[in-house]
C-alpha positions, 0 to 999 in steps of 0.5 A: 515604423512607418508614419502611417502605422505610427498614426494608426497605432496612436489613434487606436491607443486614444480610442482605447483610453476613450473607452476606458474613461467612458466606463470609469466616468459614466457617473460624471457625465463623461463627454469626451477627451482630447490628447495634446503632446507637450515637451513634458509629456501628454496633456489629457483634456477630459470634458465632463458634466460633473468635473468634481467626480472626475477630480475626486476627493483631494484629486484622488480620482484624477491621480488614479486615472493618470496612473492607469494611463501611464502604466496600463496604456503607456501614455508618457507623463499624462497631465490631466485637465478637466473642463466642464461642459457648459450645456450638457443637453447639447452634447450627444454623448452625455444625452446618450448616457442619460438615456442609457442610465434611465433604461438601467433604472427601469424607465420605459425606453419611450419615456426615456427618449421623450424626456431626453428630447425635451431636455435637448429642445429646451437647451435650444437645439434646432432638432434632435433624433434618438434611435434605440435598438434592441429587444424592446418589447419582443424577442426579435430585435428592432428599433424605434426612432424619436425625433423633434425639429429638423435634423441634417442627414448629409452635406458639409454642414452636418459635419459641424452642426450635428453632434452624434454619439452612440452608446450601449447598455446591457439590459435583461433582454440583451444589449440595447444600442442608443444613437443620439443626433443633435442639430446644434443651434449654430448658423450653417452655410444654408442659413447665411445664403438665405440671409444674403439672398433675401430682398433688402428693405427699402431705405 
């Protein structure tokens, strides 16, 4: 097997496991996973809003997850660690999941989006954007965009300053897509440039 094919297969497997965990740990506020190769096997780091639901009673859930990863997805000796997300409202995947859950409970899509925007803003984000696409109120598919504050659309700072996630939820009219962009409260290159170019006060 070529090196290129090896890494493609590895990335594909990781993506499949990520999708599995997203479905299994939806109630736990699943926020992502990292894989680290170790001499003893594979260290799997799961990030979640509610780690207790990932671990389960006396570790039952985490043992079941490890068993599935090893037998179904051929992940050698998975050692699972669970890390809580410190500020869930600044995690795009968690917030997209909250909007999806709200839609499943029958909350109107506009209300669900505005509630999520308020939570994101109160957590200190510099801006946020939520796009909901589907058969929102008619038989034709369309989308509505909800935005607050600023949001970076391009450039190098977007890669580390904007957290993005997409999720889907099956509703009676059909599948709805939910995309969340969160402009994190971090300093960007533009902020540093503005500070450095500002005139200094006379001593």
